[in-house]
C-alpha positions as CSV (number, residue, x, y, z in Angstrom):
1,X,137.2,63.8,113.5
2,X,136.6,60.2,112.3
3,X,134.7,59.6,109.1
4,X,132.6,56.8,110.6
5,X,130.1,56.8,113.5
6,X,130.5,53.3,114.8
7,X,129.8,54.3,118.4
8,X,126.8,56.3,117.5
9,X,125.4,53.4,115.5
10,X,125.9,51.1,118.5
11,X,124.0,53.6,120.7
12,X,121.2,54.0,118.3
13,X,120.8,50.4,117.1
14,X,119.7,49.1,120.5
15,X,116.7,51.3,120.3
16,X,115.9,52.2,116.7
17,X,116.0,48.7,115.3
18,X,113.3,47.7,117.8
19,X,110.9,50.1,116.1
20,X,108.4,48.3,113.8
21,X,109.2,48.9,110.2
22,X,105.8,50.3,109.5
23,X,106.3,52.9,112.2
24,X,109.7,53.9,110.7
25,X,108.2,54.2,107.3
26,X,105.3,56.4,108.5
27,X,107.8,58.6,110.3
28,X,109.9,58.9,107.1
29,X,106.9,59.6,105.0
30,X,105.7,62.4,107.3
31,X,109.2,63.8,107.5
32,X,109.2,64.2,103.7
33,X,105.6,65.5,103.7
34,X,106.3,68.4,106.1
35,X,109.0,69.8,103.9
36,X,106.4,71.5,101.8
37,X,105.7,74.0,104.6
38,X,109.4,75.2,104.4
39,X,108.7,76.5,100.8
40,X,106.5,79.2,99.4
41,X,103.8,80.2,100.2
42,X,104.3,78.9,103.8
43,X,107.9,79.8,104.2
44,X,108.6,78.1,107.6
45,X,112.2,77.5,106.8
46,X,113.1,75.6,110.1
47,X,111.3,72.6,108.6
48,X,113.9,72.5,105.9
49,X,116.3,71.6,108.7
50,X,113.9,69.3,110.7
51,X,112.7,67.3,107.7
52,X,116.1,65.9,106.6
53,X,117.3,65.7,110.2
54,X,114.6,63.1,110.8
55,X,115.7,61.1,107.8
56,X,119.3,61.2,108.9
57,X,118.3,60.0,112.4
58,X,116.3,57.1,110.9
59,X,119.2,56.0,108.7
60,X,122.1,56.2,111.2
61,X,121.5,52.8,113.0
62,X,122.8,49.6,111.6
63,X,120.3,48.0,109.2
64,X,120.1,46.1,105.9
65,X,120.4,47.8,102.6
66,X,116.8,46.9,101.8
67,X,115.5,48.6,105.0
68,X,117.6,51.7,104.3
69,X,116.3,51.9,100.7
70,X,112.6,51.7,101.6
71,X,113.0,54.3,104.4
72,X,114.5,56.6,101.8
73,X,111.8,55.8,99.3
74,X,109.1,56.5,102.0
75,X,110.7,59.9,102.7
76,X,110.9,60.7,99.0
77,X,107.2,59.7,98.4
78,X,106.1,61.9,101.2
79,X,108.2,64.7,99.8
80,X,106.8,64.5,96.3
81,X,103.2,63.3,96.9
82,X,102.7,66.3,99.1
83,X,105.2,68.8,97.8
84,X,104.3,68.1,94.2
85,X,100.6,67.8,94.7
86,X,100.1,71.0,92.6
87,X,100.4,68.7,89.6
88,X,97.0,67.3,90.5
89,X,95.3,70.5,89.3
90,X,96.9,70.2,85.9
91,X,96.1,66.4,85.7
92,X,92.6,66.5,87.0
93,X,91.1,70.0,86.3
94,X,92.6,70.7,82.9
95,X,93.3,67.2,81.5
96,X,89.9,65.7,82.4
97,X,91.5,62.9,84.3
98,X,89.2,61.1,86.8
99,X,89.9,61.9,90.4
100,X,90.9,58.3,91.2
101,X,93.3,58.1,88.3
102,X,94.8,61.5,89.0
103,X,95.6,60.4,92.5
104,X,97.1,57.2,91.3
105,X,99.3,59.2,88.9
106,X,100.4,61.5,91.7
107,X,101.3,58.4,93.7
108,X,103.2,56.9,90.8
109,X,105.1,60.2,90.4
110,X,105.9,60.1,94.1
111,X,107.1,56.5,93.8
112,X,109.3,57.3,90.9
113,X,110.8,60.5,92.3
114,X,111.2,58.9,95.7
115,X,113.8,56.6,94.1
116,X,116.3,59.5,94.4
117,X,116.1,59.4,98.1
118,X,115.8,55.6,98.1
119,X,119.2,55.3,96.5
120,X,120.6,58.1,98.6
121,X,119.7,56.1,101.7
122,X,121.0,52.8,100.2
123,X,124.4,54.4,99.4
124,X,124.6,56.1,102.7
125,X,123.9,52.8,104.5
126,X,126.2,50.6,102.5
127,X,129.0,52.5,100.8
128,X,130.1,55.5,102.8
129,X,130.7,56.4,106.4
130,X,127.5,57.3,108.2
131,X,128.2,60.9,109.1
132,X,126.9,64.4,108.2
133,X,129.5,65.1,105.4
134,X,128.6,62.1,103.4
135,X,124.8,62.6,104.0
136,X,125.0,66.3,102.9
137,X,127.1,65.3,99.8
138,X,124.7,62.6,98.8
139,X,121.7,64.9,99.3
140,X,123.2,67.5,96.9
141,X,124.2,64.8,94.5
142,X,120.6,63.6,94.2
143,X,119.3,67.2,93.8
144,X,121.8,67.8,91.0
145,X,120.9,64.6,89.3
146,X,117.3,65.9,89.2
147,X,118.4,68.7,86.9
148,X,119.2,66.3,84.0
149,X,118.5,62.6,84.7
150,X,115.5,61.3,82.8
151,X,115.1,64.8,81.3
152,X,115.1,66.4,84.8
153,X,112.6,67.6,87.3
154,X,114.5,70.2,89.4
155,X,111.9,70.9,92.1
156,X,111.7,70.9,95.9
157,X,115.4,71.7,96.6
158,X,116.2,72.4,100.2
159,X,118.1,75.6,99.2
160,X,114.9,77.2,98.0
161,X,113.5,77.3,101.6
162,X,116.3,79.9,102.3
163,X,115.8,82.1,99.3
164,X,114.9,85.1,101.5
165,X,117.0,84.0,104.5
166,X,120.1,85.9,103.4
167,X,122.3,84.8,106.2
168,X,122.4,81.5,104.3
169,X,121.3,82.3,100.7
170,X,124.2,84.7,100.4
171,X,126.2,81.6,99.3
172,X,124.0,81.4,96.2
173,X,126.0,84.0,94.1
174,X,129.1,82.2,95.0
175,X,128.2,78.5,94.4
176,X,124.5,78.4,93.6
177,X,121.5,76.9,95.2
178,X,123.2,73.5,95.8
179,X,125.7,75.2,98.1
180,X,122.8,76.5,100.1
181,X,121.3,73.0,100.2
182,X,124.7,71.5,101.3
183,X,125.1,73.8,104.3
184,X,121.5,73.4,105.4
185,X,121.7,69.5,105.2
186,X,125.0,69.5,107.0
187,X,123.5,71.6,109.7
188,X,120.5,69.3,110.0
189,X,122.6,66.1,110.3
190,X,125.1,67.8,112.7
191,X,122.2,68.8,115.0
192,X,121.3,65.1,115.3
193,X,124.9,64.3,116.1
194,X,124.9,67.2,118.7
195,X,121.9,65.7,120.4
196,X,123.9,62.5,120.7
197,X,126.9,64.4,122.2
198,X,129.0,64.4,119.1
199,X,129.8,68.1,118.7
200,X,132.7,68.0,116.2
201,X,130.5,68.1,113.1
202,X,128.5,71.1,114.5
203,X,131.8,73.0,114.6
204,X,132.1,72.8,110.8
205,X,128.4,73.7,110.3
206,X,128.8,76.8,112.5
207,X,131.9,77.8,110.5
208,X,130.1,77.5,107.2
209,X,127.2,79.5,108.6
210,X,129.6,82.1,109.9
211,X,131.0,82.4,106.3
212,X,127.5,82.8,104.8
213,X,126.5,85.3,107.5
214,X,129.6,87.3,106.9
215,X,128.8,87.5,103.2
216,X,125.3,88.7,104.1
217,X,126.7,91.4,106.5
218,X,129.5,92.5,104.2
219,X,127.1,92.5,101.2
220,X,129.6,92.2,98.4
221,X,128.4,93.7,95.1
222,X,129.2,90.9,92.7
223,X,127.7,92.9,89.8
224,X,127.4,96.6,89.4
225,X,125.0,99.0,87.7
226,X,125.6,99.5,84.0
227,X,125.3,103.3,84.5
228,X,122.4,103.7,82.0
229,X,119.0,105.0,83.0
230,X,116.6,102.5,84.5
231,X,114.1,101.1,82.0
232,X,110.4,101.5,82.6
233,X,108.5,98.2,82.1
234,X,104.9,97.2,81.9
235,X,104.1,93.5,82.5
236,X,100.7,92.5,81.1
237,X,98.8,89.8,83.0
238,X,95.9,88.7,80.8
239,X,94.4,86.1,83.2
240,X,93.1,83.8,80.4
241,X,91.6,80.7,81.8
242,X,93.5,77.6,80.8
243,X,90.4,75.7,79.6
244,X,89.8,78.3,76.9
245,X,93.3,79.5,76.2
246,X,93.9,77.3,73.2
247,X,90.4,77.1,71.8
248,X,90.3,78.4,68.2
249,X,87.1,80.3,68.8
250,X,88.7,82.2,71.6
251,X,91.9,83.3,69.9
252,X,90.7,86.6,68.6
253,X,89.2,87.5,72.0
254,X,92.5,86.7,73.7
255,X,94.3,89.1,71.3
256,X,91.7,91.8,72.0
257,X,92.3,91.4,75.8
258,X,96.0,91.8,75.6
259,X,95.7,94.7,73.1
260,X,93.3,96.5,75.3
261,X,95.5,96.1,78.4
262,X,98.5,97.4,76.5
263,X,96.7,100.4,75.0
264,X,97.8,102.7,77.8
265,X,101.4,101.3,78.0
266,X,102.8,102.3,74.7
267,X,105.5,104.9,75.5
268,X,107.0,102.8,78.2
269,X,110.5,101.4,77.5
270,X,109.4,97.7,77.5
271,X,106.0,96.0,77.4
272,X,106.0,92.3,78.1
273,X,103.3,89.7,77.4
274,X,103.4,86.3,79.0
275,X,104.2,82.8,77.5
276,X,102.1,81.9,74.5
277,X,100.0,85.0,75.0
278,X,99.5,84.9,71.2
279,X,97.9,81.5,70.9
280,X,98.8,80.9,67.3
281,X,101.9,80.7,65.1
282,X,103.6,83.9,64.0
283,X,102.6,83.5,60.4
284,X,98.9,83.1,61.4
285,X,99.1,86.3,63.5
286,X,101.3,88.3,61.1
287,X,98.7,91.1,60.7
288,X,98.1,91.4,64.4
289,X,101.9,91.5,65.1
290,X,102.4,94.2,62.5
291,X,99.7,96.3,64.1
292,X,101.3,95.9,67.6
293,X,104.7,96.9,66.2
294,X,103.2,100.0,64.6
295,X,101.6,101.0,67.9
296,X,104.9,100.4,69.7
297,X,106.7,102.7,67.3
298,X,104.0,105.4,67.1
299,X,104.7,107.2,70.4
300,X,106.4,110.6,70.1
301,X,108.8,110.2,73.1
302,X,109.8,106.6,73.4
303,X,110.0,103.7,70.9
304,X,108.5,100.9,73.0
305,X,110.0,97.5,72.9
306,X,107.3,94.8,72.7
307,X,108.2,91.4,73.9
308,X,105.7,88.5,73.7
309,X,105.5,84.7,74.0
310,X,104.4,83.0,70.9
311,X,104.6,79.6,69.2
312,X,107.1,80.0,66.4
313,X,107.1,78.0,63.2
314,X,110.5,77.8,61.5
315,X,109.6,77.6,57.8
316,X,113.2,78.3,56.8
317,X,114.2,74.9,58.3
318,X,111.5,73.0,56.5
319,X,112.5,70.5,53.8
320,X,109.5,69.1,52.1
321,X,111.4,66.1,50.8
322,X,112.4,64.9,54.3
323,X,110.1,66.6,56.8
324,X,106.4,66.3,57.5
325,X,106.1,69.9,58.7
326,X,108.3,72.7,59.8
327,X,109.8,72.5,63.3
328,X,108.0,74.7,65.8
329,X,109.1,76.2,69.1
330,X,107.8,77.7,72.3
331,X,109.4,81.1,71.8
332,X,109.7,84.7,72.8
333,X,110.1,87.5,70.3
334,X,111.3,91.1,70.8
335,X,110.0,93.8,68.3
336,X,110.4,97.5,67.9
337,X,112.7,100.2,66.5
338,X,115.3,99.5,69.1
339,X,114.7,95.8,69.6
340,X,115.3,92.5,68.0
341,X,115.6,88.8,68.8
342,X,114.0,85.4,69.0
343,X,114.5,83.0,71.8
344,X,113.5,79.4,71.5
345,X,112.8,77.4,74.6
346,X,115.5,74.8,75.4
347,X,114.0,72.8,78.3
348,X,110.7,71.3,77.3
349,X,108.1,69.8,79.6
350,X,107.8,66.0,79.1
351,X,104.4,65.0,77.8
352,X,103.3,68.6,78.0
353,X,105.5,70.0,75.1
354,X,107.0,66.8,73.7
355,X,106.6,63.1,73.8
356,X,109.7,61.4,75.3
357,X,111.3,58.4,73.7
358,X,110.5,59.5,70.2
359,X,109.6,56.5,67.9
360,X,108.9,54.0,70.7
361,X,105.2,54.7,70.7
362,X,105.0,53.7,67.0
363,X,104.8,50.1,68.2
364,X,101.2,50.9,69.3
365,X,99.0,51.4,66.2
366,X,96.7,53.9,67.9
367,X,99.7,56.0,69.0
368,X,101.9,55.7,66.0
369,X,103.3,59.1,64.9
370,X,101.8,60.9,67.9
371,X,105.1,62.5,68.8
372,X,105.3,64.0,65.3
373,X,102.0,65.7,65.9
374,X,102.4,67.1,69.4
375,X,106.1,67.8,70.0
376,X,107.7,71.2,70.1
377,X,111.3,71.3,69.0
378,X,114.1,72.2,71.4
379,X,115.9,75.5,71.1
380,X,119.7,75.5,70.8
381,X,121.7,76.1,74.0
382,X,123.8,78.6,72.0
383,X,121.3,81.4,71.4
384,X,121.9,85.2,71.2
385,X,120.2,87.3,73.8
386,X,117.3,89.5,73.0
387,X,118.3,93.1,72.2
388,X,116.4,96.0,73.8
389,X,117.6,99.7,73.7
390,X,121.3,98.7,73.6
391,X,120.7,96.1,76.4
392,X,121.0,92.3,76.2
393,X,118.3,90.3,77.9
394,X,118.7,86.7,79.0
395,X,115.5,84.8,78.6
396,X,113.8,81.7,80.3
397,X,110.4,80.4,79.4
398,X,108.3,78.9,82.2
399,X,109.7,75.6,83.5
400,X,113.3,76.1,82.3
401,X,113.9,78.8,84.9
402,X,114.0,75.9,87.4
403,X,117.3,74.8,85.9
404,X,120.2,76.7,87.5
405,X,122.7,76.0,84.9
406,X,120.5,76.8,81.9
407,X,119.6,80.2,83.4
408,X,123.2,80.8,84.3
409,X,124.3,80.3,80.7
410,X,121.5,82.5,79.3
411,X,122.6,85.2,81.8
412,X,126.2,85.5,80.5
413,X,126.8,88.9,78.8
414,X,123.3,90.2,79.6
415,X,122.1,93.2,81.5
416,X,118.9,91.8,83.0
417,X,116.8,88.7,82.8
418,X,113.3,87.9,81.7
419,X,111.0,85.0,82.2
420,X,107.5,84.5,80.8
421,X,105.2,81.8,82.0
422,X,101.7,80.4,82.0
423,X,101.0,78.9,85.5
424,X,97.3,78.7,84.9
425,X,97.8,75.0,84.7
426,X,98.3,74.9,88.5
427,X,95.3,77.0,89.6
428,X,95.4,78.2,93.2
429,X,98.0,75.5,94.3
430,X,101.4,76.2,95.7
431,X,103.1,75.5,92.3
432,X,103.1,79.1,91.0
433,X,104.5,80.4,94.3
434,X,107.2,77.8,94.4
435,X,108.0,78.7,90.8
436,X,108.4,82.4,91.7
437,X,110.7,81.4,94.6
438,X,113.0,79.7,92.0
439,X,113.1,82.9,89.9
440,X,114.2,84.8,93.0
441,X,117.0,82.3,93.5
442,X,118.1,82.6,89.9
443,X,118.2,86.4,90.3
444,X,120.4,86.0,93.4
445,X,122.7,83.5,91.7
446,X,123.3,85.7,88.7
447,X,123.2,89.2,90.2
448,X,120.7,90.4,87.7
449,X,117.2,92.0,87.9
450,X,114.5,89.6,86.8
451,X,111.2,90.6,85.3
452,X,108.5,87.9,85.2
453,X,105.3,88.2,83.1
454,X,102.7,85.5,83.6
455,X,99.2,84.7,82.4
456,X,97.5,84.3,85.8
457,X,100.4,85.2,88.2
458,X,102.7,85.6,89.9
459,X,103.8,88.5,87.7
460,X,106.7,90.3,89.5
461,X,109.8,92.4,89.3
462,X,112.8,91.0,91.3
463,X,116.0,92.8,92.0
464,X,119.6,91.4,91.8
465,X,119.5,90.3,95.5
466,X,116.4,88.1,94.9
467,X,114.0,90.5,96.6
468,X,110.6,91.0,95.1
469,X,110.3,94.8,94.3
470,X,106.8,94.6,93.0
471,X,104.2,91.9,92.3
472,X,100.7,91.8,90.8
473,X,97.9,89.9,92.5
474,X,97.1,86.5,91.1
475,X,94.1,85.8,89.0
476,X,93.4,89.4,88.0
477,X,93.5,91.0,84.6
478,X,96.1,93.8,85.3
479,X,99.3,95.6,84.4
480,X,102.3,95.7,86.6
481,X,104.4,98.8,86.1
482,X,107.9,99.4,87.4
483,X,111.5,100.3,86.8
484,X,114.4,97.9,86.3
485,X,118.2,98.4,86.6
486,X,120.7,97.1,84.0
487,X,123.7,95.5,85.7
488,X,127.0,94.1,84.4
489,X,129.7,91.8,85.7
490,X,129.7,88.2,86.8
491,X,129.0,86.5,90.0
492,X,131.4,83.6,90.9
493,X,128.5,81.2,90.2
494,X,128.1,82.6,86.7
495,X,131.8,82.0,86.0
496,X,132.2,78.6,87.6
497,X,128.7,77.2,87.7
498,X,128.1,74.1,89.8
499,X,131.7,72.8,89.4
500,X,132.9,73.9,92.9
501,X,130.2,72.3,94.9
502,X,130.3,69.2,92.7
503,X,134.0,68.8,93.2
504,X,133.6,69.3,97.0
505,X,130.9,66.7,97.3
506,X,132.9,64.2,95.1
507,X,135.9,64.6,97.4
508,X,133.8,64.2,100.5
509,X,132.2,61.0,99.2
510,X,135.6,59.6,98.2
511,X,137.1,60.3,101.5
512,X,134.1,58.9,103.3
513,X,134.1,55.8,101.1
514,X,137.8,55.0,101.8
515,X,137.4,56.0,105.4
516,X,134.7,53.5,105.9
517,X,136.9,50.8,104.2
518,X,139.8,51.5,106.5
519,X,137.5,51.4,109.5
520,X,136.2,48.0,108.4
521,X,139.7,46.7,108.0
522,X,140.7,47.8,111.4
523,X,137.7,46.1,113.0
524,X,138.5,42.9,111.2
525,X,142.1,43.1,112.3
C-alpha cells in the first residue's frame, strides 16, 4: 500500500478542478452543515460518515494550498454555524443581543472554529500524502486540539455520533472518543477510495470495524460492581427560567421551589440539586443550608446525602492586603452525616464565567477591572472526590464534562460519577441533548454510572455502558428517582488516557510526511 495517491489525484484533477470555486465551497459548507443531523437529537449516524467523506473527496485533487484552506474553512463554517447554532439562544434570548448582531456573532464563531478544518485541509494538501490514514490522523488531531487550544471548545466530535452504536463505540473504554472518531473518518475516506477502485484502505477499515464489533459482542467488563447495595437517588429538576434565575428578588422563591420538591425525598440515599441551584454564596445561604442538612439527617431509616451546586466564596484564601475580594468558585458541595466534600469547577466558560486575557481589557477605561468583577476562579486539577456513604464520587460541572481527559482524571478512584448543569441558557435547541450525549460517552469511557441533575433538563441516570436508564422530561418541575450501582476498576482509557491514539496519529502523520517526500524525489528523478 503506497502512502500517496498520485494516480487517484490524476484521475480526479481532470474533473474536479473544472468545478467553479463557488460550487466547491457551497458543497463543502453543506457537507459540514449536514453533520448536525448525525448527533442528538436526530441521531442519523450515517451522516457522520458521509459528511467527512465529501470533504475528503473535495480535497484529494491537485490544488493550491490557498484553495485547500478555503475549502476546509467552508466545511468548518458549515459545521459550526449550523451545529453550534444553539449558542444563538444564549446570545439573543438571554443576553439581549439584537438578532442581526447575534447572527454576526454566530458567523464569526463559525469563521474562527472553521480554522481548525482550514488548517487540516492545508496540511493535508501540502505536507502529507493524500490518503485516508493521514486524513483520519489530521481529523483526530484537530479534534484533540479543540480540547485545550485557546481555552478549548470540545464540541461536534465525530465519535459522539456513534455513542449508542456499540459496534463502534465499544472502542471508547479502550482509547476514548478520539479512537471512535479515527475509525469513522478512516472508513469515510476509504469509501471514497473504494468508489475510485482503490480497495486496500477499505481492508484496514474493515479490520478495525471487526475489532470494535468483536469488543461489542464479547462485551468485556472493564469495571466490576463494588459489591455494595445500590444507592437510591433523587435528582431534583427545578426548571427555573434563566431570565429570573439570578435576580435578587427571586432568590428566596428559588430556594422554596427546591425545598418543596425535595420534601418527599428525604430518606433516599442521595438527593442532588443542579448547578448553582442555590443562587447565592454559601455564607449568604448559611441558614438555609443548615436547615436542609437538618432535614437530611432527620429521617429514621437513612441519613440522606444532600448534594447541591452553589457559588462558593473562599474566605480562607482572602488576604485583604493583596486581594480585592475572596476568590469564588462554581462549586458542588456534599453534606450529611455520611457525606462530605467540596468540588470546584476546573474548566470555566470563556466570557460566561471568566474574562480571558486578564489585564488586557484594562487599556479600555470603560472596561478596566471588569475581569476582577466577573470572573470565577479555577478549581485545582488535584481535588479529592466527594464522599457519600463510603463511596467516592467523581464530579463534573456543566461544560467541563465535554472534556474527556478532565472527566477521566476526576473518575480515578471513584465509584460513580456526577454532573450538575444548567442548560436553560440554550432553550429548546439541540445544545442540551448534545450535552447529554457527551455524558453518555464519558460514562462509557470510564466504565462508571453517571447521574446528571439539571435545572431544565436533560436530567438522567446513565449506566456504565453509556445507556440512559432513566430520564426526566425537559422543561418540567419534577424529581427523577432511580438506583445507581457503584463500580470499581479502571478501563484502559482511564489508565492511559489519549496517549495511545495520539501516538498512533503522530506515527501515521510522520510516515505519511516522509512517504510523500520519497514519492516526490522519485518523480523528480
